[in-house]
C-alpha positions, -999 to +999 in steps of 0.1 A: +780-712+449+757-682+448+772-650+433+760-614+439+742-616+405+721-645+418+714-627+451+702-597+430+678-619+410+663-632+443+659-597+456+643-586+423+617-614+426+609-607+462+610-569+466+578-563+446+559-585+470+569-562+499+561-531+479+525-543+476+525-552+513+538-517+523+512-500+500+484-521+517+498-512+551+501-475+543+467-472+528+451-480+562+478-469+587+490-436+572+465-425+545+432-438+560+419-448+525+401-481+535+377-489+563+377-523+580+347-534+560+364-524+528+395-543+538+374-574+543+359-569+508+393-567+493+404-599+510+373-616+496+381-603+462+415-619+465+402-652+480+374-658+455+387-643+422+424-635+418+438-665+437+417-691+420+426-678+386+462-675+396+461-712+408+444-723+376+469-703+354+501-719+367+486-753+372+473-755+336+508-749+322+526-777+340+535-809+322+522-837+344+539-864+322+573-850+332+569-848+369+594-864+393+571-886+413+599-896+437+603-860+446+565-856+450+564-887+471+590-873+495+569-841+498+539-862+506+557-883+532+570-851+549+535-836+552+521-868+564+547-869+592+536-834+602+499-844+600+506-875+622+525-855+648+499-828+650+470-853+652+487-871+681+494-838+699+458-826+695+444-860+707+468-869+735+482-837+749+463-816+775+474-785+756+465-800+722+441-781+700+427-790+666+425-754+656+462-749+664+469-781+645+455-766+614+475-734+618+507-754+626+502-775+595+500-744+574+532-730+590+552-762+588+543-774+553+528-747+530+554-726+513+555-697+489+577-717+466+563-704+433+572-668+440+602-670+463+614-705+458+617-704+420+643-674+418+662-688+448+665-724+434+671-711+399+701-692+412+714-723+429+705-753+407+692-739+374+663-754+353+663-787+373+655-769+405+629-747+388+610-777+374+610-794+408+598-763+426+570-757+401+559-794+405+559-790+442+537-759+439+512-776+417+508-806+440+505-782+470+477-764+453+459-796+442+461-816+474+473-797+504+457-763+499+425-780+489+427-802+521+433-770+541+403-754+526+382-784+534+393-785+571+387-748+574+353-750+560+345-781+581+355-762+612+335-731+603+304-750+594+305-771+626+311-740+647+282-722+630+259-751+637+270-754+674+266-717+679+229-720+673+226-746+700+201-740+728+200-774+743+218-782+775+242-810+782+213-829+799+194-830+766+167-807+780+158-777+758+165-744+776+138-719+773+142-683+785+117-673+812+086-656+799+089-671+764+057-686+749+065-718+731+035-715+708+039-678+698+076-672+699+102-686+675+127-709+692+158-725+679+158-762+687+192-777+688+197-811+673+231-826+668+235-830+631+249-863+619+283-864+605+270-869+570+246-840+573+275-818+583+296-832+554+268-824+530+268-787+541+306-786+539+306-800+504+278-776+492+299-747+505+330-760+489+312-764+456+305-726+457+342-718+464+363-716+432+395-723+452+383-759+457+382-768+420+404-742+401+435-764+405+416-795+396+404-779+363+439-766+357+456-800+361+428-817+339+435-792+312+473-798+316+468-835+311+446-830+280+468-802+265+501-822+269+485-855+258+470-842+226+492-811+222+464-785+226+471-748+231+447-727+252+428-702+230+444-668+233+411-651+242+406-676+270+442-672+282+440-635+281+407-635+301+425-656+328+457-636+329+441-603+333+431-614+368+456-640+376+485-617+372+471-597+401+469-628+424+502-625+443+502-587+444+467-583+457+473-611+483+503-592+497+483-560+496+456-577+516+482-589+542+494-553+545+458-542+551+454-568+579+487-558+595+477-522+595+444-529+613+463-546+642+476-526+672+511-539+666+529-548+634+536-582+649+501-588+661+505-623+676+534-613+699+570-625+702+563-660+715+540-670+687+562-654+661+592-674+673+569-705+674+558-699+638+594-694+626+605-726+643+577-745+625+584-728+591+622-729+590+631-759+612+602-784+615+592-782+579+626-787+564+634-814+590+603-833+580+612-829+543+647-843+549+632-873+566+607-879+538+633-873+511+658-898+526+630-923+532+621-924+495+657-925+484+664-890+471+700-880+470+724-854+455+710-821+442+674-833+443+677-840+480+692-806+486+665-789+464+638-807+484+651-794+517+657-758+505+623-754+489+607-766+522+624-737+540+611-708+519+586-683+535+550-691+543+524-695+516+504-663+509+473-684+501+472-699+536+471-664+551+442-654+528+423-685+538+431-679+575+418-643+572+387-654+553+379-682+578+389-663+610+417-687+622+450-672+635+456-649+606+478-628+629+502-657+633+503-665+596+510-629+587+544-631+605+559-662+588 
């Protein structure tokens, strides 16, 4: 049973997030402090500096030898169920869309469990719940957010290549009238092979710290817990000075984005309801199926379902904004 004191603890944990969001919203909507270009620059600061360091910081302090692998397996099964359903929808339905499949995956599976889930579960189930939620957050950062980043980069790289295409469907190169082939530069379209495209994607991911911050963090966690190392204080301080700003600047950036839209709910009522259904019904339902399938029961089963129903991951919004894919929808869930 949750008492008023527990409710207060949850509010205390969540309210600062919305203070940052309101400040971001007001700095554009009311006070006109930032221009659109400056807002984009702030989002890039969050995407490439504060979030990777935030991810590394919390990943590096987990104990991978004490993880509940049955719980993690249930989480993996639930996400694979969502992936399978969305892949079938995109492939077989006339209304299917791979772009919307990416967004739907984010809405249904990626949660803000570290910031919102920890105080909520702690109030209900104590240290056991906190440990499980932190483990879920670490696995989400290592596997699922990295997978999301890969898919978004693959989409943008493929779109960027196809946008330079000047060859028609018939295979004949289209030349504008009056253009001299010998004296004027012409873009010749050639469909890159799958491996050429993958090479470009991997090169771009190698330049993105989000793709390896969590990997470095979990490697450090294995080494530190295996041989009982402690991170040097000068190194930890250098990381914390930026990582502590990760969640706040991400919410601030979301506020900036919302202020630049014509309406606070930029995507409209229909898409907002769609996002809420995916976030608070489809996601927990898939988790319930996955948890029961692997044999979870009791408090661990309930924790698994509840942590799957917390609000949308802030990181997925930052990625959507950076890669230009349905950030308006992700800003509402």
